LONU-23020 format. One record per residue: residue number from 1; residue in three letters; x, y, z of N, C-alpha, C in turn. Coordinates in steps of 0.02 Angstrom, whole numbers, plus 32768, in hexadecimal, padded with zeros to 4 digits. Layout:
BEGIN
(NUM; 'ALA'; (X; Y; Z); (X; Y; Z); (X; Y; Z))
...
This chain:
BEGIN
(1; 'MET'; (B31B; AB70; 981A); (B31F; AB2F; 983A); (B2E8; AB2C; 986E))
(2; 'LEU'; (B2C6; AAF3; 9871); (B291; AAE8; 98A1); (B2AE; AAC3; 98DD))
(3; 'ILE'; (B2A7; AAE1; 9918); (B2BC; AAC1; 9956); (B27D; AAB4; 997E))
(4; 'VAL'; (B272; AA75; 998F); (B233; AA61; 99AF); (B23E; AA54; 99F9))
(5; 'ASP'; (B212; AA6F; 9A22); (B211; AA5E; 9A69); (B1E6; AA1F; 9A6F))
(6; 'THR'; (B204; A9E9; 9A87); (B1E1; A9A9; 9A88); (B1A7; A9A9; 9AB9))
(7; 'GLY'; (B1A9; A9D1; 9AEE); (B172; A9D4; 9B1D); (B16F; A99A; 9B4E))
(8; 'PHE'; (B191; A964; 9B40); (B18C; A92B; 9B6D); (B1D0; A912; 9B86))
(9; 'MET'; (B206; A930; 9B70); (B247; A91B; 9B88); (B26E; A959; 9B9C))
(10; 'ASN'; (B292; A954; 9BD2); (B2BB; A98C; 9BE9); (B2FE; A989; 9BC4))
(11; 'ILE'; (B303; A9B1; 9B90); (B33F; A9B0; 9B66); (B37D; A9C2; 9B8E))
(12; 'GLU'; (B376; A9EF; 9BBF); (B3B0; AA05; 9BE5); (B3CC; A9CF; 9C13))
(13; 'ASP'; (B3AA; A995; 9C17); (B3C6; A95C; 9C3C); (B3FC; A939; 9C13))
(14; 'HIS'; (B403; A94C; 9BD4); (B432; A92B; 9BA6); (B46B; A95B; 9B94))
(15; 'LYS'; (B49F; A93E; 9B77); (B4D8; A966; 9B60); (B4D8; A969; 9B14))
(16; 'CYS'; (B4F5; A99D; 9AF9); (B4FD; A9A3; 9AB1); (B526; A967; 9A99))
(17; 'GLN'; (B50C; A945; 9A67); (B52D; A909; 9A4E); (B56C; A91A; 9A25))
(18; 'ILE'; (B576; A959; 9A16); (B5B0; A96D; 99EF); (B5E9; A985; 9A1D))
(19; 'CYS'; (B5D9; A9B5; 9A4A); (B60F; A9D4; 9A73); (B60B; A9C2; 9ABD))
(20; 'GLY'; (B5D2; A9A8; 9AD5); (B5CC; A995; 9B1B); (B5B0; A9CB; 9B48))
(21; 'SER'; (B5A1; AA06; 9B2E); (B582; AA3B; 9B56); (B53A; AA28; 9B66))
(22; 'PRO'; (B51B; AA4A; 9B96); (B4D4; AA3C; 9BA4); (B4AA; AA46; 9B65))
(23; 'ALA'; (B47E; AA16; 9B56); (B454; AA1A; 9B1B); (B41D; AA4E; 9B23))
(24; 'LYS'; (B40C; AA6E; 9AED); (B3D6; AAA0; 9AEB); (B3A2; AA8D; 9AB7))
(25; 'HIS'; (B3B4; AA62; 9A87); (B387; AA51; 9A50); (B38C; AA07; 9A3F))
(26; 'PHE'; (B358; A9ED; 9A1F); (B35A; A9AA; 9A02); (B34A; A9B3; 99B8))
(27; 'VAL'; (B37E; A9B3; 998F); (B376; A9BD; 9947); (B39E; A988; 9922))
(28; 'PHE'; (B384; A974; 98E8); (B3A5; A941; 98BF); (B3B5; A902; 98E7))
(29; 'ALA'; (B386; A8EE; 9912); (B38C; A8B2; 993B); (B3C8; A8B5; 9969))
(30; 'ALA'; (B3DA; A8F1; 9980); (B413; A8F9; 99AD); (B406; A930; 99DF))
(31; 'PHE'; (B41F; A927; 9A1B); (B41E; A95D; 9A4D); (B457; A98C; 9A3C))
(32; 'THR'; (B448; A9CD; 9A38); (B47C; A9FE; 9A28); (B477; AA39; 9A57))
(33; 'CYS'; (B4AE; AA5E; 9A5B); (B4AF; AA9D; 9A81); (B498; AAD5; 9A51))
(34; 'ASP'; (B4A3; AB13; 9A64); (B48F; AB4B; 9A3A); (B4C0; AB5A; 9A01))
(35; 'SER'; (B4F8; AB39; 9A01); (B52D; AB47; 99CF); (B516; AB33; 9989))
(36; 'GLU'; (B51B; AB63; 995A); (B50B; AB55; 9914); (B538; AB1E; 98F8))
(37; 'GLU'; (B577; AB1B; 990F); (B5A5; AAE8; 98F7); (B58D; AAA3; 990C))
(38; 'CYS'; (B574; AA9C; 9949); (B55C; AA5B; 9961); (B51C; AA47; 993D))
(39; 'ILE'; (B4EF; AA77; 9931); (B4B2; AA69; 990D); (B4C2; AA53; 98C6))
(40; 'GLU'; (B4F1; AA76; 98A6); (B506; AA63; 9862); (B526; AA1E; 9860))
(41; 'ALA'; (B54F; AA0F; 9893); (B56F; A9CD; 9897); (B53A; A996; 989F))
(42; 'ALA'; (B507; A9A3; 98C7); (B4D0; A973; 98CF); (B4AB; A969; 988D))
(43; 'ARG'; (B4A1; A9A0; 9868); (B480; A99B; 9827); (B4A8; A971; 97F6))
(44; 'LYS'; (B4E9; A97D; 97F4); (B515; A957; 97C7); (B516; A90D; 97DB))
(45; 'GLU'; (B51A; A900; 981C); (B51C; A8BB; 9834); (B4DC; A896; 9821))
(46; 'ARG'; (B4A4; A8B8; 9825); (B463; A89A; 9815); (B459; A895; 97CA))
(47; 'GLY'; (B47C; A8BD; 97A3); (B473; A8BC; 975B); (B445; A8F4; 9744))
(48; 'GLY'; (B438; A925; 976E); (B40D; A95C; 975D); (B3C4; A949; 9766))
(49; 'PRO'; (B397; A977; 9759); (B350; A967; 975E); (B33F; A92E; 972E))
(50; 'GLY'; (B320; A8FB; 9747); (B30F; A8C2; 971D); (B349; A893; 9711))
(51; 'GLY'; (B381; A89D; 9732); (B3BB; A872; 9727); (B3AE; A829; 9735))
(52; 'HIS'; (B384; A81B; 9768); (B375; A7D6; 9777); (B34C; A7B6; 973E))
(53; 'MET'; (B321; A7DD; 971E); (B2FA; A7C2; 96E6); (B326; A7BA; 96A8))
(54; 'LYS'; (B358; A7E4; 969F); (B386; A7DC; 9668); (B3AB; A79A; 966F))
(55; 'ARG'; (B3C1; A78B; 96AD); (B3E4; A74C; 96B9); (B3B5; A711; 96AD))
(56; 'LYS'; (B376; A717; 96C2); (B346; A6E1; 96B8); (B33C; A6D4; 966D))
(57; 'ALA'; (B336; A709; 9646); (B32D; A702; 95FE); (B369; A6E1; 95DD))
(58; 'GLU'; (B3A4; A6E9; 95FA); (B3E1; A6CA; 95E0); (B3E9; A683; 95F8))
(59; 'GLY'; (B3BA; A66B; 9622); (B3BF; A627; 963C); (B3ED; A621; 9678))
(60; 'ARG'; (B3FF; A65A; 9695); (B42B; A65A; 96D0); (B401; A663; 970E))
(61; 'PRO'; (B41A; A650; 974A); (B3F4; A659; 9787); (B3E8; A6A4; 9795))
(62; 'ILE'; (B3AD; A6B4; 97B1); (B39E; A6FA; 97BF); (B3C4; A714; 97FB))
(63; 'ILE'; (B3DB; A6E8; 9826); (B404; A6FD; 985F); (B44C; A6F5; 984A))
(64; 'PRO'; (B471; A72D; 9845); (B4B6; A729; 982E); (B4E0; A6FE; 985C))
(65; 'LEU'; (B4FE; A6CC; 983F); (B52F; A6A3; 9863); (B573; A6BC; 984E))
(66; 'ASP'; (B5A5; A6AD; 9874); (B5E9; A6C6; 9864); (B5F8; A6B8; 981B))
(67; 'GLU'; (B5EA; A6EA; 97F1); (B5F2; A6E2; 97A8); (B638; A6EF; 9793))
């Protein structure tokens, strides 16, 4: 898994979008902590790598709305 340091945003100013702990990463368009479970939940929520493009190809919005 590739975890990217954005270099321009302080990730630790945010909370994990899954569990609410202090964020350590920004992956799959979500702030996450170090927990593998939270990272996996963010991946599933996003639809995996390329999930937004899969939705676009299906004619659905790339930003998941309460589906």
